[in-house]
N, C-alpha and C positions, 0 to 999 in steps of 0.2 A: 504494498500499500504504500502512496505517497505521503511524505512525512516531511513537514519544514522544520527545519535545526535552528529556529530562531522563534522569536514572540513578534506579537504584532501588537507595534507599539508605535501611538502617533501617526497610525497612515502607511507601515511599511514591516518589514519585515526585517528585527532588528538582532545580531547575535544575543546570545544569552550572556549573563554577566558571568557565571561559573559555566565548569567545560561539563559536569554532572547529567546525566540523562537517564530515562526511564524510557526502557523496553514493554512494548503494546503485544501483547500475547493473545494469540485467538482463541479464547475459552474451547474450541469444537475439537481442535486438533491440537493445544497446546505448544505452537508455533510462533514464534517472533515475528509478527508483522513489522514492525518499525520501532523507530526511536524519536521522543521530541527532549527537549530540555528539561531537566529541573529544575525550575524558576527559585531566586532566592530575593530576598528580603529588596533586594537591588534591582531585580528586575520590577518589582511590585511598585517599589518608589516611582521608579523611572515612568509604567505606565499609570499611576496614580496623577504624576505631573502631566505627562501628558493631556489625562483627562481632564483636570483641572483646568489645564491653556483654553482647551474644546469647551469648557461649559459654554462662559459668555456668550459667545456667537451661538451654540447650538438652542440654548435656552431662549433668545433674543428670535431663533427662524419663525416665522408663521406658522402656527398648525396645518395650514392647507399643505406648505412645504415638508415639513417632517414627514405625512403621511404621504407626500408623494416617494420621498427616499424611502418609506417603508415598501410601500406598495410594490418600489425597485426591487427591494429587497427580496418580497415573497415570490416576484416574478423570477427572480437567480435561485430563490430554493427550488420551486416548481419543475424549472427547467435542469435543474440538475439531481432530479430527483430520483434517478437509477444510481448514481455515484452514489447520493449519501444511504439510500438502503445498501448498495454494497459492503458499504463504510462501515456501519453501522452491525451489520451479522458479519464482518470478520474479527470486528474490536468487540464485540459483545456478547456474539453466537446468536442472537435470533435469527428463526428461520426467514429468509429471504420475502417470503408473502408478510409475513406482520411486518416485517422492516419496510417493504415498500408500503403498505396500509398506513401503518401506526408512525412508525418510527423518521419517516419522511413525508407522508401526506397530511399527518396534523398537523403538524409545527407551520405548511404551507394554510391552512384555513385560520391558526391561531395567528398567523402573520398581516391576512388579511384582515380578522376582524379589528386590529390595531390599527392599521392604517385606516378604517372607517370610523374607530372613536376619535381616534387626533382630528380627522378632517370635522367631524361636529359636534364633538365634545365641549360644552362650555364651560371654560374656562375663568369665568368671571360669574356674578351673580349681584342682584339687589339684596338685599334686607333691610328696608325702610328706608332711613338715611344714609347706609353704610351700601358701598361697595366691596363686597368678595373676591379675593385674587385666589386662584389655583394657581401656583407660582411651583416649578419643578425643584426635588428637593437638593439636587447637587449630584455630585458623583458618585456613584452607585456599585460598590464591591459584588460582583454576583459569585457564586461560588453553588456550581451546579453537580449533581449525582449521575450517578455512570447508567443509573437503572431505564432510562429516558434520554440520551443526551442530547437528541436536539430539542427536543420537546422542550425539555426543562429551560436549554439554554433561551430559545423563542416567546416563552412564557416570562422571561423575567427582561428580557433584552427589548423584545418590541414593547411593553409598557414603558418600559424608562426611555425608551426613545422617543415615544410619542407625547408623554411627560414634558419634553425638553430637558432629560437628564444624561449626561455621559457616563459611558460603562468601562469597567476593568470586570473581565471575567476571567472566574480561576474553574476550569473544569474538575472533572473527576479523572483520575491519574489512568485509569483502566481503561478509558473512552475518550482519550484526547483528540485523536485524529478527524473526529466529527468534527468537534470546537474549532480544529484549525479550518476544516470547510466551511464553515461557518463564518470564520473569519476574511478569508477568501471571498465570499457570499456579500459582505460588507461592501465590500471592497468596490466590487464588480456592479451594486449596486450605487456606490457615488456617493456614501457617509462622509464627510469631511471630516480630515484626518485629525484621530485624537479624541474624535467621539465613543467610535468602539477601542478594544485595548483587550487582547488575549495574554495570560501568562499560565503558562503550564508546570506543574509540579505538584506536589503533596501537600495533601491540607496542612501537615502538622509545622510546614514551614509557609510556603506562599500560601495558604490560605488563612494563615494565623497574623501575619504579617498585611495582607490584606483586609482582615477585621480588625487590627489595630491603629493600623494606618490614620495619623490623626486628621486627612484631608481626604475623608472618607467619609459620606453624611449620612448613607445608609449601606448595611448588608443584606445584602437579600439570599437566605440560605435554602438548600433543601438537599436533607438528608436523616441521619440520625436523632434521635432525641438527644441521646448522652454529647452529640457534639454540637446539636443547636444549646441546649443549656449552656456549655462552654463560650458560646459566640454571643448571646444573651447577656452574659456577664461582662465578655469585654467590653460590649457595646452600652453596656449600662453605665459601667465606670466612665465613659467616655460620652457620657450621656446620646449618645448616637441611636437614630434611627434602625431597629430590625425588622424585617419579616422572614420568621420562620414556617417551611412547611416540612411537617417532622412524619413519627412515625403514626401506623395504624394498627388496627385490629378489626374491620371492619363484619360487623354483623348482617349476616344476608336472613331476615326473616321472614317465614312461610308460614301463614297465618292460613287458619283452621278452611277456610272456604277455597284456598289460591288452587291453580292450577299445579298442582307437585310435580309432575313431568317435567314442564316447562321451565318453572322456578329452578328447580336441581340442575338443569342439565345447562339453563346460561350460568345457574351461579357453580358449576363446575369449572367451564369453560372460561368464568370470569379467574377463576383462582391460579387456575392454568397456564391465562396468557401471562407472555413475556418470562415463563420458566416461573410462574410466580414469585417475580422481582419488582413488585408493584404495591408502592404503602398504602392503596385504598383498596385493595383487593378484598374480598366478601372471604376470607379467611374461615369465618366460626358460621357456619350452617344452622339453623335452630328452628326443628318442628316438632309439632306436637305430638304428642306419645303416641296417639291413635294410629297418625301415619311416618313415625318413625322407621320402622323397620323395611317399610316399602321405601321410603327415602334412599336409607342406605342402600337397597338393592339398586335403586337407579342411578345413584352417585357412583358406585363399582361399575355400572356399565358403561356409564358415561366415561369415567377416567382412562377405560382399556382402550379409547381412540388416541390417546393421546402420546403416541409411541415415541421417547428420546432419538433424538436426530433426524425425528420427521417435523411433528407437532410442536413439539416442544423441546427446544435447544438448551446448552448446557447453562448454570449458572456462572457469574462475571469471573471469577479465579478459583485458584484452590482452597481459598481461607474459608469463601462464601459456601463452598461445598461442602466441607467439612462443618462447618457451623449448621450447617440446614440436616445433615445425616444424625448431630449430635441431636437436634431439636428431634427429631424422629425416632431415634433411641429412646429420648427421653420420653415420651409420648407414650410407648410401649411399657417402660421403669413403672410408669406411675400407674399402670394398669388399664390405658384406653386400647379398645380393639381394633387389631390392625387389619382394615380392609383391603383394600391396594397398596400396594407398594413395598415400602420399606426401607433400612440403610443402606441393602448394599448398593454399591454402583453398577448403574443396567450399564454402562459399554467400559473396557478397559482405556479409552482414551477421550479426554475432554472430560469435562470436570461437571457430568451429568449428576442429576438427581431422581430418583424413582417419582414418577407423579405417586403421591402417597395420599390414602381418605385414612382418616381416623374415625371413628365409632363409641359410643358409649364417654366420651366427655365430658368431663363434669367443668362447672366455670371454673374451680380453683386450680385446675392443670395449669402446668407451665403452659404445654402447649395452647391452651385455650384463653393466656394473657399476655404473654408474649411477640414480639413480632419475628415472624421467623423468616419473612422474605425468602421462599421457595417453593416449588409445588406441592404443599400439603397444607388440606383443608381436614377442619374438625367437625362434625355434626355434632352438634348438640342436642338433648330432647327437654322441650316445657312441659308442662301440666296447664296453664292455660296463657292469656295475651298476658296479664298483670306476670308471673311467672318470665314470660318472653321478656319484657317490655327491662325486667328487673338484669335477665343475664345479657339483652343487648348493652345496655347501660354501665355493666358490672368490668369497666377494665378504665386502664387510666387514660388511654386513649380515647380520638371522637374524629374521625379524620371523615368516613364514608360511610356507606352502607345501603341496603337496598330490603325492600319490603314489597314482599305478594299475598294480595289480597283478591277475595271473590270480587272487588270492584274498586277502582282508584279512589272513591270517599272514605273504603272503611282502611285500605294501604293508608291514605294522606294521614288519616284520625291517629293511627299508629305510628309513623311521621313523625309526627308535631311532637311526640313525647320520647324522642329519642334525642340523647346527646349528641350529637354528630354534627359536623357542617354540613355535608350532602348525603341526598337517599335519592336513590333510585328506584321510582314508583311501576312495578309490574314492568317491569324490562326499559323505564326510559332511557332514550336516545342521549349521547354526549352534548352537550351544548356550551361550544366555546366560549360564550357570552357567560356563561349562568359562575357566579363565583366558585372558587374552589379553596379548603383552606379545613382547617379544626378546629376542635373544643379542644379543651383540657390540656394534654401535654401532646398530643398533634402538632400543635403551632400557633404563631401567630399572625393576621391578616390573612390576604387572600390573594388568590392567582386569578386569571384570566377575566377578560369582560369590564364592565368602567369601574367596579371594585377593585380589579386588581390595578388600573390605571392610577388608581386614587394613592396607591400606597406609595407612592413618586411625588406626589405633589404636599406641598407643603400649604397654609393659609392666612391670608395676612386681608386686615378690615381696615378700609377707608372710609371713616366717617366726613359728612360732609354737613 
């Protein structure tokens, strides 16, 4: 794969300050496919200085012109869709059809939505004798994960650009090649020098330097709750704004009158998508006692279709593979019934984990409480609707979820009582304008749509 040996700073590819590099490994065959620079605090400082220098001009650019540049960026991403999909497949291991449809396709949709918002959003309003101005917050430090490498970049960078902010991106070290393609796209789209900057590197060095930098006004981070706490503490000490999209343990609640076969099949597909490496995955399936064993049987049949190396890719690296297999062993140890899969590696090469389904899972089990981030589904039994609600809300997380009912009204009534940021009703479709983010330890702030744009704005009032 093509890999740049420098950082994208101030509108050009520059040599890194240090000599260390990071090997990019294809998780499907464990082969090295490229190397990128391991950025240092010096690289981060150069990128932040470039972003700060570009900020006044970009902030003053009329929203219609910012919208035009984001539209151009969307068009470049669309034109390079196949290259992006192949790159994601190579460094993440995602099956190519998923990379084409989701990893390359959804970011185009999201970028387009922000192009439209930039052109139509009201950046000022009248309130009595005051004019309220919504202004860009400044320089944004964006730290993105490996599980959806391009989507997470676009979900941060596009609204920041629409708001008039400038950006320094530190992508996950496992998937930096996709980030480099995005940097090329910003250049091709004609973004002014310094408006977008890229520093590759490890989180403990480059990510920490970005979060701590005194000239970064907002840190937007997606990743684990543990790292989110560290970034929140760092930002709090500097009185710096943060947006944190963190972990999840989402419930898929199947009410007694719901279409059981559809709910189970869609639920299994949701958990197995992207090899289970999705923070919003519905990893806890809740079924009433009367239909519980039928649901377990349906889930076992459904998961058999997800063959490792075909419909399910590997996990991103050996560490993640070992972590997920450890959780499967823990589930067995704590008394859950193994219905499908197990801890044994299904292939001799690659970081694969067998798609796994557990039954007889109780709310206090480790696999029902902690985010596994792999193709592992836990099926829990409930006695009545109030019991289902108690179980659904009984985690430290609150990112997403699903409710299936006999009709939408019944499902909505239940969803209103869930402590979570986003709920799909009877298989609701993805909406790029709907706010995405969590309650409790699943994060602070929202991404996507106008709510995502507002994260990058600050408020000023003028009294007359």
